[in-house]
Structures are given as structure tokens and as C-alpha cells.
C-alpha positions as CSV (number, residue, x, y, z in Angstrom):
1,M,7.5,-25.1,25.8
2,P,5.8,-23.5,22.7
3,K,3.2,-25.5,20.8
4,P,4.1,-26.6,17.2
5,K,2.3,-24.8,14.4
6,T,-0.7,-26.5,13.1
7,W,-1.1,-24.4,10.0
8,V,1.0,-24.1,6.9
9,R,1.7,-20.8,5.3
10,K,1.0,-20.7,1.6
11,E,3.0,-18.4,-0.6
12,K,0.4,-16.3,-2.6
13,I,1.2,-13.4,-4.8
14,V,-1.8,-11.2,-5.0
15,F,-2.6,-8.2,-7.2
16,V,-2.9,-5.2,-4.7
17,G,-3.9,-2.4,-7.1
18,K,-2.3,0.5,-8.9
19,C,0.2,2.9,-7.4
20,K,-1.3,6.3,-6.6
21,Y,1.7,8.1,-8.0
22,C,3.3,6.1,-10.8
23,K,0.1,4.2,-11.8
24,S,2.0,0.9,-12.2
25,E,0.5,-2.4,-11.0
26,M,1.6,-3.7,-7.5
27,T,1.7,-7.2,-6.1
28,S,1.9,-8.3,-2.5
29,E,5.6,-8.8,-2.9
30,D,6.3,-5.1,-3.5
31,S,6.9,-2.8,-0.6
32,F,3.8,-0.5,-0.5
33,I,1.9,1.8,1.8
34,P,-1.9,1.8,2.1
35,I,-3.1,5.4,2.2
36,G,-6.7,5.5,3.6
37,K,-9.3,8.1,4.1
38,I,-12.9,8.0,5.4
39,V,-15.6,8.7,2.8
40,R,-19.3,8.6,4.0
41,G,-18.3,6.6,7.1
42,K,-16.3,3.9,5.2
43,Y,-12.6,3.6,4.7
44,Q,-11.3,3.8,1.1
45,Y,-7.7,2.9,0.4
46,Q,-5.2,3.7,-2.3
47,N,-1.9,2.0,-2.3
48,A,1.4,3.5,-3.2
49,H,5.0,2.2,-3.5
50,Y,7.2,3.1,-0.6
51,K,9.7,4.6,-3.1
52,C,7.0,6.8,-4.7
53,V,5.8,8.1,-1.4
54,K,9.3,8.9,-0.3
55,E,10.1,10.8,-3.6
56,N,6.8,12.7,-3.3
57,D,7.6,13.9,0.2
58,H,10.8,15.5,-1.0
59,K,8.9,17.7,-3.6
60,P,7.9,21.2,-2.4
61,K,4.3,21.5,-1.6
62,I,2.5,24.3,-3.4
63,N,-1.2,23.3,-3.2
64,F,-2.9,20.6,-1.3
65,D,-3.3,17.5,-3.5
66,W,-6.6,16.2,-2.2
């Protein structure tokens, strides 16, 4: 028999950051993808809307966009 939960989940809406592609503000309620890379041994994240990443993947790649 499973134990009953002893904690209560609180609904919090948190500002996550700006979208890498459309530059609009994102909250924790939006569907987003954290895009990370390692710089000097530490992770740095940029977030992007799922929709923006999907649209960007369909564009033809000419040069790397580092």
C-alpha cells in the first residue's frame, strides 16, 4: 500500500528568461526547451519556446549559428 503524500505542491509561476529566437519573455507555464553548452567548465543555458525551435529546424542551414 503506497504512503500518502506528506507535502503539498504549490502552484508557482516563475519567470524563466527570454526566448533565444523570438526574444519574448517566458514563464514556467510555457512549453520551452533549455539549450545548454559548457563554457569554461560551467553549464550556461538559454531557453527557447518549443514552437520557435521547431520552426528554426525547418529553415535551411547555410552557416553555423554559434
